[in-house]
N, C-alpha and C positions, 0 to 999 in steps of 0.2 A: 344587677337591678339599678344601682345608682346611675350607671351609664345610660340606661334606658330612660330614666327620669330626666336626665340632662338633655337628652335628645327631644323628649316631649316638651320640656321647658323652652328649648330653642325654637321648636316649631310653633309653639304657642306665642312666643315673643314675636317671631316673624309674622305670624297671622295678625297679631295686634298692630304691628307697625304698618302692615299693608292696609288694614282696616282704617287706621288713623290717617294714613296718606290718602286713601280714597275719600274719607270724610273731608279732609282739607281741600282736596281738588273739587269736590262737590260744592263745598261752601264758597270757594273762590268763583266757581262758575254757576252759582245758584240761579242767577237771573237768566242766564242762557238756557239752563235746564228747564226752568219754569216756563220760559217762552216757548221752548220746543214742545213741552207738554201741552200748553194751551193751543198752539197752532195745530198740533197733531190731533187734538180732540175736535177742533173745528173742522179739520179736513175729513175726519171720520164720520161726520154727520151724514145721515142718509136723507136725501130730499124727499118730501112727500109727493104723491102723485099730482096734487093740484099745483105744485110749485117745483118743477124739475130743476130750475136754476136757483134754488133757494140760497146758495152761498152768496149770490149777488146782493142780497139784502143785509148781509153781515158787514158792517163798516167798523173801522177801528176808531175807538174813542181817544180823545185828548192827544192829538198829534200837534204839539205846539213847538216842535223844533224840526229843522230840516234833517237832523241826524236820525230822529225817530222815523220820519217819513222814508228816508233813504234805506234804512234798515229793514222796513216792513212793507215797502211799496208793492213788492211782487206778490204779497199774500192777500191783499184786499182790493176790492174794486172802488172803495170809497173811504174817506177819512173825515173825522170831526176835529175841528180846531176852534179854540176860543179866541175871538177877535174882538178887541175893545176899542171903541172910538174915543179919542181924546179931543174934546171939542176945542180946547185952547190951541191945539196944534193942527187942527183940521186934518187929522190923519188917524189911521187904524194901526194898532199894534197887536202882535200875537201873544197874548197872555191871559190867564184867568184871574180876574180881580180878586184880591185878598189871599191868593195862594201863590202868586208868582211876582217877581220884581219887575215892574214896568221899565225902569231904566235899562235893564239888560235884555229886553224883548226886541225881537226883530220887528220892523215895520211890516205891514201887510204887503207893501210893494216889494220889499226884499224877499219875503216869504213866497209870494206868488211867482216871483221870477225863478224860484228854485224847485217848484213842483210841476208836475205834468197835468195841468188842469184840462188839457185837451183830451186826454185819454183816461183820466181818473175823475171820479165824482167827489164832491166836497160838501160837507155839512158844516156850515159856519154858524157857530154859537155866538151871536152878535150882541154885545153889551155896550152900555154907555150912550145909546142913542135915545133921545127924547123926541117928543112930538115937535118941539121947537127946533131941534137940530137935525131932524130927519132929512131935510132937503140938502143941508150941508154935508151930511154923511154920505148921501147918494152921490153927490158931486165928487167927494173924496174917493169913493169906490171907482168912479169912472177915470180918475187920474191915476190910480194905483195899479189897475189891472185891466185886462180885456173885458169890457163890460158885457159884450155880446156872449162871450164864452162863459162868463160868470153866470149870466142868466140861464144859460143852457145846462151847465154842469153842476151848479151849486144849489143847495137848499139853504135858505137863510132863516135861522131860528131867531124869533123876536119875542120880547117879553111884554111889550105894551101893544094892545090890540089896535090902538090908533096909529102907532108907528108901523105895525104890520100892514095896515090898510094902505099907507103911503107907499111902502116898498112894493106891495103887490101892484098898485096902480102904475108904478114905474116899470113894471115888467119882470120883477124878481120872483123866483119860486120861493114862497114863504111858508114857514111852519110856525104856528103860534104856541108858545109855552103855556101848558095847562096850569102849572103850579101857580102862576101869577094871576090866573083867572079865578082861582078858588075863593079868594076873599070877597068876590062879587056874588057868590052863591047865596041865594035866599034861604030862608028856613025850610022851604020845600025842596031844597037842593037843586035849584035851577037858576039859570042866569037871567038877569033883568032883560026885558025886551030890547032896551037901548043897546046893550052889549051884544045880544044875539044878532041884531040887525047889522051892527058894525062888523061882525065876524062871519056873517052868512056866506060871503063869497070866498072865505079862506077855507080851503079844502083839506088842509093838513094840520093836525094837532100833535104836539109832542110832549113827552113827559116820562118820568120813571115808570118802569114796567109795572110796579106795584099799583099804579093809578090807572092802568089800562081799562079795566072794567068801568071805573067811574068816568073816564074820558068818553067811553062809548055811550054811556047813558046821557051825559051832558051834551055831547056832540055826535048824535047818531048819524051814520051815513058818511062820515069823514074817513080819511086815511090817517093812520097813526104811526108816529115815529117814536120809538121807545129806546131806553137803555137798560141793559142787564149787565151790571158791572162787578158783581160779586165773584170772587175767585171760586166760591162753592159751586158755581154753575159748571165749572170744568170737572168737578167730581161727580156731579149728577146733571146731565144735559137735558133733563126733561123740560125745564122751563123754556130753554131756547128752542127745543124741538117743537114745543107747543106753539110758540110764536111763528115759527116757519110755516106751520099749517094754517095760520090765520091769514087769509087773503086780504084782510083789512089792515094788516101791519105792513107798512111800506119799507121801513128801515129798522134794524136792530143794531144799536151800538154796543160793541163789546170791548172789554179792556184786555190788553196783552202787555206783559212786562217787556221792558226794553232797557 
C-alpha cells in the first residue's frame, strides 16, 4: 500500500509540474495566443448576404509602428494610424498625442516608405491641424508621400469641420469625427445651420460604435466609420456581426494584440 501511494504521489507531482510548465509557456506567449484567438475569431465570421466581402471593411486599429504593420499586414486590407502634425517642424509624425512619446516617433515620411500604400488601404487619424495650419499641413503631406496615391488609398479623419472642408477641397477622402461635433448640438439635439452647411458635402462621419445611432440621427444619409475596440467583442461577436450587416457602415476598426 505505501508503494502504491508513492507512485500516486509521483504521478501527481509530475502532473503538477507539467501543468505549471504549461502555465509558464502560456504566460510567456500570452500575447501570441491572444492574437491567434482574435484573428481566428475574425476569420470565422460569416458574411451576410448583403455583404459577401464583409471582411474587407474590418481594418486594424492603432498601427503606429512598422513592426506591428509587418506582423499583421497579411491579415487586414486596411490599417489605422495616428498621425500628428507638428507645425513648428512642418512635418507629420506617427504617434497618438498624450499616449506616446513624440521624440521616439517615426516621421510620416519614414513610415510611408515602409508600408504598401499601393495595395493596402489606410485610415489616417490626423491630429494637430488647425484651420490656420491646414494649407501648410497639406503641403507637408505632398512632400512626405505620394499625394495621388494617398488621395486614392487613404481616409483622413479630421476633428475640425473647417479643416475637413479644406482637405476635402484639396481632393482628400475625408471623414469627420463626430465626437468633436457634439458640443455644437442644440437643446433639440441638432447641429446649427451654419455647421450643417459646412459639413453638407462631407459624406463620411466617424466615431465610437456606441455613438452610431446618434450619428445616424444627426447626419442621416451619410456613411459611417466606427471603432469596436473592446476585447469582449471577441468573446461575443454579435456587435461586429451587426455592423457587417449595416450597409451604411463603411469601415469597422478592430483591435488586435501584437
